[in-house]
BALOBA-1460 file (C-alpha; in Angstrom, 3 decimals):
// residues 274
<rec num="1" residu="m" x="-8.609" y="11.419" z="-30.016"/>
<rec num="2" residu="s" x="-9.338" y="13.481" z="-26.922"/>
<rec num="3" residu="i" x="-8.288" y="16.770" z="-26.246"/>
<rec num="4" residu="i" x="-5.798" y="15.636" z="-23.651"/>
<rec num="5" residu="s" x="-3.991" y="12.794" z="-26.290"/>
<rec num="6" residu="i" x="-3.861" y="16.125" z="-28.341"/>
<rec num="7" residu="k" x="-2.104" y="18.065" z="-26.050"/>
<rec num="8" residu="k" x="0.283" y="15.266" z="-25.287"/>
<rec num="9" residu="v" x="0.918" y="14.500" z="-28.556"/>
<rec num="10" residu="v" x="1.937" y="18.133" z="-29.292"/>
<rec num="11" residu="k" x="4.401" y="17.970" z="-26.174"/>
<rec num="12" residu="v" x="6.284" y="15.011" z="-27.259"/>
<rec num="13" residu="s" x="6.538" y="16.733" z="-30.804"/>
<rec num="14" residu="l" x="8.047" y="20.050" z="-29.129"/>
<rec num="15" residu="g" x="10.148" y="18.065" z="-26.844"/>
<rec num="16" residu="q" x="11.421" y="16.408" z="-29.827"/>
<rec num="17" residu="f" x="12.523" y="19.373" z="-31.209"/>
<rec num="18" residu="m" x="13.665" y="21.248" z="-28.237"/>
<rec num="19" residu="a" x="16.145" y="18.052" z="-27.554"/>
<rec num="20" residu="v" x="17.189" y="17.891" z="-31.417"/>
<rec num="21" residu="t" x="18.125" y="21.818" z="-31.762"/>
<rec num="22" residu="g" x="19.642" y="22.098" z="-28.302"/>
<rec num="23" residu="l" x="17.018" y="24.385" z="-27.442"/>
<rec num="24" residu="m" x="15.958" y="21.783" z="-24.122"/>
<rec num="25" residu="r" x="20.045" y="21.671" z="-23.053"/>
<rec num="26" residu="q" x="20.007" y="25.770" z="-23.150"/>
<rec num="27" residu="m" x="16.586" y="26.168" z="-21.430"/>
<rec num="28" residu="n" x="18.140" y="23.980" z="-18.612"/>
<rec num="29" residu="r" x="21.299" y="25.785" z="-17.444"/>
<rec num="30" residu="y" x="22.354" y="26.111" z="-14.381"/>
<rec num="31" residu="r" x="19.998" y="24.022" z="-12.876"/>
<rec num="32" residu="a" x="19.471" y="20.112" z="-11.862"/>
<rec num="33" residu="p" x="16.339" y="17.950" z="-12.099"/>
<rec num="34" residu="v" x="16.103" y="14.900" z="-9.806"/>
<rec num="35" residu="v" x="13.557" y="12.419" z="-10.720"/>
<rec num="36" residu="t" x="11.715" y="9.865" z="-9.056"/>
<rec num="37" residu="f" x="9.933" y="6.326" z="-9.851"/>
<rec num="38" residu="h" x="8.165" y="3.462" z="-8.450"/>
<rec num="39" residu="r" x="7.635" y="0.227" z="-9.762"/>
<rec num="40" residu="v" x="9.032" y="-0.712" z="-13.082"/>
<rec num="41" residu="n" x="7.449" y="-3.369" z="-14.880"/>
<rec num="42" residu="n" x="4.662" y="-4.358" z="-17.682"/>
<rec num="43" residu="r" x="2.065" y="-5.054" z="-15.367"/>
<rec num="44" residu="n" x="-0.866" y="-2.101" z="-15.434"/>
<rec num="45" residu="s" x="-1.332" y="-0.046" z="-12.619"/>
<rec num="46" residu="a" x="-4.404" y="1.966" z="-12.026"/>
<rec num="47" residu="n" x="-2.693" y="4.500" z="-9.189"/>
<rec num="48" residu="g" x="-0.293" y="5.264" z="-11.928"/>
<rec num="49" residu="l" x="2.934" y="4.059" z="-9.721"/>
<rec num="50" residu="t" x="4.144" y="1.955" z="-12.304"/>
<rec num="51" residu="c" x="6.477" y="2.823" z="-15.469"/>
<rec num="52" residu="d" x="6.621" y="-0.031" z="-18.001"/>
<rec num="53" residu="v" x="9.987" y="-1.660" z="-19.326"/>
<rec num="54" residu="r" x="9.877" y="0.108" z="-22.615"/>
<rec num="55" residu="t" x="9.296" y="3.510" z="-21.463"/>
<rec num="56" residu="f" x="11.887" y="3.195" z="-18.586"/>
<rec num="57" residu="q" x="14.396" y="2.234" z="-20.928"/>
<rec num="58" residu="k" x="13.496" y="5.209" z="-22.731"/>
<rec num="59" residu="f" x="13.671" y="7.563" z="-20.036"/>
<rec num="60" residu="c" x="17.258" y="6.188" z="-19.393"/>
<rec num="61" residu="r" x="18.416" y="6.602" z="-22.626"/>
<rec num="62" residu="f" x="16.904" y="10.270" z="-22.797"/>
<rec num="63" residu="f" x="18.815" y="11.116" z="-19.674"/>
<rec num="64" residu="k" x="21.883" y="9.795" z="-20.572"/>
<rec num="65" residu="n" x="21.666" y="11.789" z="-23.771"/>
<rec num="66" residu="h" x="20.620" y="14.936" z="-22.599"/>
<rec num="67" residu="f" x="21.565" y="14.895" z="-19.307"/>
<rec num="68" residu="e" x="24.994" y="14.895" z="-16.782"/>
<rec num="69" residu="v" x="23.426" y="11.849" z="-14.759"/>
<rec num="70" residu="v" x="25.274" y="11.862" z="-11.068"/>
<rec num="71" residu="p" x="24.540" y="9.952" z="-7.819"/>
<rec num="72" residu="f" x="21.952" y="11.818" z="-5.799"/>
<rec num="73" residu="e" x="25.036" y="12.209" z="-3.112"/>
<rec num="74" residu="i" x="27.400" y="13.980" z="-5.458"/>
<rec num="75" residu="l" x="24.428" y="16.605" z="-6.392"/>
<rec num="76" residu="v" x="24.194" y="17.117" z="-2.469"/>
<rec num="77" residu="r" x="27.613" y="17.837" z="-2.006"/>
<rec num="78" residu="k" x="27.565" y="20.415" z="-4.794"/>
<rec num="79" residu="l" x="24.545" y="22.045" z="-3.427"/>
<rec num="80" residu="e" x="26.469" y="22.346" z="0.047"/>
<rec num="81" residu="r" x="29.046" y="23.906" z="-1.270"/>
<rec num="82" residu="g" x="27.703" y="26.244" z="-3.807"/>
<rec num="83" residu="e" x="29.121" y="24.425" z="-6.864"/>
<rec num="84" residu="s" x="27.776" y="24.233" z="-10.045"/>
<rec num="85" residu="i" x="24.992" y="21.747" z="-10.959"/>
<rec num="86" residu="d" x="24.805" y="22.685" z="-14.580"/>
<rec num="87" residu="r" x="22.306" y="20.229" z="-16.428"/>
<rec num="88" residu="m" x="22.930" y="17.326" z="-14.010"/>
<rec num="89" residu="l" x="19.898" y="14.787" z="-13.372"/>
<rec num="90" residu="a" x="19.702" y="12.154" z="-9.881"/>
<rec num="91" residu="i" x="17.413" y="9.255" z="-10.786"/>
<rec num="92" residu="t" x="15.549" y="7.952" z="-7.459"/>
<rec num="93" residu="f" x="13.139" y="5.188" z="-6.418"/>
<rec num="94" residu="d" x="11.067" y="5.299" z="-3.615"/>
<rec num="95" residu="d" x="9.114" y="2.383" z="-1.287"/>
<rec num="96" residu="g" x="11.341" y="-0.460" z="-2.365"/>
<rec num="97" residu="y" x="9.382" y="-2.803" z="-4.632"/>
<rec num="98" residu="a" x="10.817" y="-5.775" z="-5.964"/>
<rec num="99" residu="d" x="11.370" y="-4.743" z="-9.283"/>
<rec num="100" residu="c" x="13.469" y="-2.149" z="-8.163"/>
<rec num="101" residu="s" x="15.941" y="-4.577" z="-7.758"/>
<rec num="102" residu="e" x="14.724" y="-7.077" z="-10.456"/>
<rec num="103" residu="v" x="14.050" y="-4.954" z="-13.347"/>
<rec num="104" residu="a" x="15.228" y="-1.293" z="-12.911"/>
<rec num="105" residu="a" x="18.788" y="-2.327" z="-11.786"/>
<rec num="106" residu="p" x="19.539" y="-4.526" z="-14.408"/>
<rec num="107" residu="i" x="18.393" y="-1.464" z="-16.814"/>
<rec num="108" residu="l" x="20.377" y="1.006" z="-14.991"/>
<rec num="109" residu="r" x="23.311" y="-0.972" z="-15.422"/>
<rec num="110" residu="s" x="23.373" y="-1.608" z="-18.829"/>
<rec num="111" residu="f" x="22.916" y="2.139" z="-19.262"/>
<rec num="112" residu="g" x="26.174" y="2.841" z="-16.452"/>
<rec num="113" residu="l" x="23.535" y="5.364" z="-14.499"/>
<rec num="114" residu="p" x="23.595" y="5.688" z="-11.013"/>
<rec num="115" residu="a" x="20.222" y="5.532" z="-8.610"/>
<rec num="116" residu="t" x="19.204" y="6.451" z="-5.287"/>
<rec num="117" residu="f" x="16.799" y="3.725" z="-3.590"/>
<rec num="118" residu="y" x="14.751" y="5.224" z="-1.082"/>
<rec num="119" residu="v" x="13.119" y="2.280" z="1.058"/>
<rec num="120" residu="t" x="10.333" y="2.315" z="3.383"/>
<rec num="121" residu="t" x="12.427" y="-0.589" z="5.929"/>
<rec num="122" residu="g" x="9.224" y="-2.349" z="7.397"/>
<rec num="123" residu="f" x="7.906" y="-3.301" z="4.240"/>
<rec num="124" residu="m" x="11.000" y="-5.113" z="3.224"/>
<rec num="125" residu="d" x="11.068" y="-8.988" z="3.141"/>
<rec num="126" residu="t" x="7.207" y="-8.847" z="4.161"/>
<rec num="127" residu="d" x="3.576" y="-9.635" z="2.166"/>
<rec num="128" residu="y" x="2.436" y="-6.338" z="3.407"/>
<rec num="129" residu="i" x="-0.373" y="-4.289" z="1.210"/>
<rec num="130" residu="p" x="-0.150" y="-0.580" z="1.415"/>
<rec num="131" residu="w" x="-3.539" y="1.047" z="1.407"/>
<rec num="132" residu="w" x="-2.829" y="2.893" z="-2.055"/>
<rec num="133" residu="d" x="-2.518" y="-0.833" z="-3.686"/>
<rec num="134" residu="q" x="-5.253" y="-2.079" z="-1.926"/>
<rec num="135" residu="e" x="-7.668" y="0.631" z="-2.719"/>
<rec num="136" residu="v" x="-7.027" y="-0.777" z="-6.889"/>
<rec num="137" residu="g" x="-6.735" y="-4.288" z="-5.923"/>
<rec num="138" residu="v" x="-2.872" y="-4.259" z="-6.550"/>
<rec num="139" residu="k" x="-0.646" y="-7.006" z="-4.952"/>
<rec num="140" residu="e" x="3.284" y="-6.221" z="-5.757"/>
<rec num="141" residu="r" x="6.075" y="-7.290" z="-4.044"/>
<rec num="142" residu="w" x="8.806" y="-5.996" z="-2.288"/>
<rec num="143" residu="m" x="12.731" y="-6.323" z="-2.054"/>
<rec num="144" residu="t" x="13.791" y="-8.584" z="0.416"/>
<rec num="145" residu="w" x="16.524" y="-7.439" z="2.718"/>
<rec num="146" residu="a" x="19.121" y="-9.670" z="0.439"/>
<rec num="147" residu="q" x="18.023" y="-7.449" z="-2.497"/>
<rec num="148" residu="v" x="18.589" y="-4.365" z="-0.459"/>
<rec num="149" residu="v" x="21.783" y="-5.140" z="0.284"/>
<rec num="150" residu="s" x="22.784" y="-6.565" z="-3.020"/>
<rec num="151" residu="l" x="22.243" y="-2.830" z="-4.363"/>
<rec num="152" residu="h" x="24.295" y="-1.578" z="-2.136"/>
<rec num="153" residu="r" x="27.272" y="-3.831" z="-3.127"/>
<rec num="154" residu="d" x="26.722" y="-3.046" z="-6.451"/>
<rec num="155" residu="g" x="26.894" y="0.762" z="-5.935"/>
<rec num="156" residu="f" x="23.520" y="1.926" z="-5.913"/>
<rec num="157" residu="e" x="22.608" y="4.725" z="-2.582"/>
<rec num="158" residu="i" x="20.437" y="3.534" z="-0.493"/>
<rec num="159" residu="g" x="18.222" y="5.982" z="1.369"/>
<rec num="160" residu="c" x="15.475" y="6.131" z="4.139"/>
<rec num="161" residu="h" x="11.667" y="6.765" z="3.473"/>
<rec num="162" residu="t" x="10.596" y="6.011" z="7.202"/>
<rec num="163" residu="r" x="9.752" y="2.490" z="8.775"/>
<rec num="164" residu="t" x="6.156" y="2.227" z="8.025"/>
<rec num="165" residu="h" x="5.369" y="4.900" z="5.398"/>
<rec num="166" residu="v" x="3.833" y="7.305" z="8.101"/>
<rec num="167" residu="d" x="2.649" y="11.029" z="6.925"/>
<rec num="168" residu="l" x="5.211" y="13.217" z="8.638"/>
<rec num="169" residu="g" x="2.682" y="16.006" z="8.441"/>
<rec num="170" residu="v" x="0.658" y="14.432" z="11.050"/>
<rec num="171" residu="v" x="2.714" y="11.941" z="13.046"/>
<rec num="172" residu="k" x="4.767" y="13.590" z="15.621"/>
<rec num="173" residu="g" x="6.974" y="13.421" z="18.816"/>
<rec num="174" residu="d" x="8.343" y="9.743" z="19.989"/>
<rec num="175" residu="q" x="6.076" y="8.158" z="16.798"/>
<rec num="176" residu="a" x="7.834" y="10.494" z="14.131"/>
<rec num="177" residu="w" x="11.161" y="9.657" z="15.874"/>
<rec num="178" residu="e" x="10.999" y="6.193" z="15.375"/>
<rec num="179" residu="e" x="9.664" y="6.576" z="12.358"/>
<rec num="180" residu="i" x="13.047" y="8.573" z="11.277"/>
<rec num="181" residu="a" x="15.701" y="7.488" z="13.300"/>
<rec num="182" residu="g" x="14.305" y="4.073" z="13.393"/>
<rec num="183" residu="s" x="14.770" y="3.634" z="9.538"/>
<rec num="184" residu="k" x="17.934" y="5.043" z="9.433"/>
<rec num="185" residu="r" x="19.200" y="2.467" z="12.256"/>
<rec num="186" residu="d" x="17.447" y="-0.470" z="9.863"/>
<rec num="187" residu="l" x="19.259" y="0.002" z="7.243"/>
<rec num="188" residu="e" x="23.150" y="0.898" z="8.942"/>
<rec num="189" residu="e" x="22.426" y="-2.637" z="10.783"/>
<rec num="190" residu="r" x="21.487" y="-4.293" z="7.564"/>
<rec num="191" residu="l" x="24.227" y="-2.460" z="5.444"/>
<rec num="192" residu="n" x="26.635" y="-2.425" z="7.563"/>
<rec num="193" residu="a" x="27.349" y="1.729" z="6.430"/>
<rec num="194" residu="s" x="26.142" y="5.219" z="7.033"/>
<rec num="195" residu="v" x="23.250" y="6.299" z="5.286"/>
<rec num="196" residu="s" x="22.660" y="9.681" z="4.836"/>
<rec num="197" residu="a" x="19.780" y="10.427" z="2.369"/>
<rec num="198" residu="f" x="16.014" y="10.682" z="3.468"/>
<rec num="199" residu="a" x="13.134" y="11.453" z="1.365"/>
<rec num="200" residu="y" x="9.656" y="12.040" z="3.410"/>
<rec num="201" residu="p" x="6.572" y="9.851" z="2.116"/>
<rec num="202" residu="y" x="3.951" y="11.313" z="-0.171"/>
<rec num="203" residu="g" x="6.133" y="14.226" z="-0.678"/>
<rec num="204" residu="g" x="3.681" y="17.007" z="-0.916"/>
<rec num="205" residu="p" x="4.220" y="20.245" z="0.924"/>
<rec num="206" residu="s" x="1.895" y="19.524" z="3.559"/>
<rec num="207" residu="h" x="3.553" y="15.951" z="4.328"/>
<rec num="208" residu="i" x="6.047" y="17.403" z="6.892"/>
<rec num="209" residu="t" x="6.400" y="19.764" z="9.652"/>
<rec num="210" residu="g" x="8.919" y="22.347" z="10.922"/>
<rec num="211" residu="e" x="9.270" y="19.979" z="14.287"/>
<rec num="212" residu="n" x="9.676" y="16.722" z="12.118"/>
<rec num="213" residu="m" x="12.255" y="18.229" z="9.720"/>
<rec num="214" residu="l" x="14.366" y="18.930" z="12.703"/>
<rec num="215" residu="l" x="14.399" y="15.318" z="13.835"/>
<rec num="216" residu="i" x="15.511" y="14.179" z="10.190"/>
<rec num="217" residu="k" x="18.833" y="16.313" z="11.012"/>
<rec num="218" residu="k" x="19.062" y="15.446" z="14.530"/>
<rec num="219" residu="a" x="19.040" y="11.676" z="13.526"/>
<rec num="220" residu="g" x="22.032" y="12.287" z="11.303"/>
<rec num="221" residu="f" x="20.989" y="12.242" z="7.817"/>
<rec num="222" residu="t" x="22.498" y="15.058" z="5.621"/>
<rec num="223" residu="s" x="19.468" y="15.884" z="2.641"/>
<rec num="224" residu="c" x="15.578" y="15.708" z="2.809"/>
<rec num="225" residu="c" x="13.676" y="15.059" z="-0.454"/>
<rec num="226" residu="s" x="10.278" y="15.939" z="-1.461"/>
<rec num="227" residu="s" x="8.282" y="14.853" z="-4.508"/>
<rec num="228" residu="y" x="5.759" y="17.253" z="-6.016"/>
<rec num="229" residu="g" x="7.776" y="19.003" z="-9.020"/>
<rec num="230" residu="g" x="10.161" y="21.490" z="-9.663"/>
<rec num="231" residu="v" x="13.612" y="21.956" z="-10.036"/>
<rec num="232" residu="n" x="16.894" y="22.432" z="-8.147"/>
<rec num="233" residu="n" x="19.570" y="25.068" z="-8.880"/>
<rec num="234" residu="t" x="22.563" y="26.272" z="-6.836"/>
<rec num="235" residu="m" x="20.300" y="28.050" z="-4.132"/>
<rec num="236" residu="t" x="18.226" y="24.900" z="-3.306"/>
<rec num="237" residu="d" x="18.475" y="23.717" z="0.422"/>
<rec num="238" residu="v" x="19.741" y="20.222" z="0.922"/>
<rec num="239" residu="w" x="16.661" y="20.091" z="2.914"/>
<rec num="240" residu="s" x="14.364" y="20.772" z="0.461"/>
<rec num="241" residu="i" x="15.625" y="19.092" z="-2.619"/>
<rec num="242" residu="h" x="12.709" y="18.661" z="-5.450"/>
<rec num="243" residu="r" x="12.156" y="15.874" z="-7.055"/>
<rec num="244" residu="i" x="9.747" y="15.328" z="-10.128"/>
<rec num="245" residu="p" x="7.336" y="12.013" z="-10.062"/>
<rec num="246" residu="i" x="7.902" y="10.182" z="-13.112"/>
<rec num="247" residu="g" x="4.583" y="8.100" z="-13.799"/>
<rec num="248" residu="r" x="1.119" y="8.636" z="-15.544"/>
<rec num="249" residu="w" x="1.907" y="12.196" z="-16.216"/>
<rec num="250" residu="h" x="4.524" y="11.591" z="-18.859"/>
<rec num="251" residu="c" x="3.635" y="9.325" z="-21.640"/>
<rec num="252" residu="s" x="7.170" y="9.839" z="-23.014"/>
<rec num="253" residu="p" x="10.443" y="11.432" z="-22.170"/>
<rec num="254" residu="f" x="10.054" y="14.113" z="-24.753"/>
<rec num="255" residu="e" x="6.855" y="14.918" z="-23.046"/>
<rec num="256" residu="f" x="8.941" y="15.586" z="-19.690"/>
<rec num="257" residu="g" x="11.368" y="17.228" z="-21.463"/>
<rec num="258" residu="f" x="8.719" y="19.777" z="-22.788"/>
<rec num="259" residu="e" x="7.285" y="20.258" z="-19.435"/>
<rec num="260" residu="l" x="10.997" y="20.365" z="-17.697"/>
<rec num="261" residu="s" x="12.394" y="22.979" z="-20.066"/>
<rec num="262" residu="t" x="8.961" y="25.169" z="-19.696"/>
<rec num="263" residu="g" x="8.647" y="24.953" z="-15.875"/>
<rec num="264" residu="r" x="5.543" y="22.928" z="-15.826"/>
<rec num="265" residu="t" x="7.090" y="19.995" z="-13.579"/>
<rec num="266" residu="r" x="5.201" y="20.596" z="-10.630"/>
<rec num="267" residu="v" x="2.199" y="17.974" z="-9.705"/>
<rec num="268" residu="r" x="-1.317" y="19.476" z="-8.904"/>
<rec num="269" residu="d" x="-2.499" y="16.268" z="-7.249"/>
<rec num="270" residu="y" x="0.586" y="15.396" z="-5.317"/>
<rec num="271" residu="d" x="-1.360" y="14.346" z="-2.319"/>
<rec num="272" residu="q" x="-1.349" y="11.050" z="-4.524"/>
<rec num="273" residu="q" x="2.141" y="10.679" z="-4.692"/>
<rec num="274" residu="i" x="3.563" y="7.865" z="-2.253"/>
């Protein structure tokens, strides 16, 4: 067994101990993690964006048992008001892969869990293969617009992830505005409802500029998420909400629980986040 495997086994064991003894609950007082997934299926993925179905079910059970899972929009409201977010947790998904609707949503419903789906509007209902999947020879389907609308009708929140998954740390001006405001317009026309949540692609500190953050606010959004780890407390700015990506870094929810409780959720290779 490799050193990395041994470390994972130890983390899982410590996470289980923390959960059983209540230590995990105690260590996560006064703060709220927001987690993000990309795909849920049983196909192998070399770029680490896929969580297999059984593991996703385990995470859902873990979240339900050890946190108060709330709709993301509720968490945002509490942050705006400076209210307690003690041990709350919100579940999010990025990009808009088809298995979010076909696999993840039914599992979430079975556990009675809310979630927010941030979609890249220009990818919906297309056969487009993004660069990160091309690099590893992966071809996954995107949701159809009918599936996006169905998620919304079922009570899940839909948020924006730009139109074409651009790096908002690089693009600027009119192009950035069309990616930000255009994605909001796309969704609102399809859903016939207002859209207030935004998560910028790639999710690292360098992937958003101050100028583009101003455009996000100007477009009428009420929150913005990163995706490089960290937890949220009552002092968290709604324009800089931390999210913890779930992927190859966590072999089990108890490993996640250990890292969350000990403050080790920051993703070092956040440049690889999608």
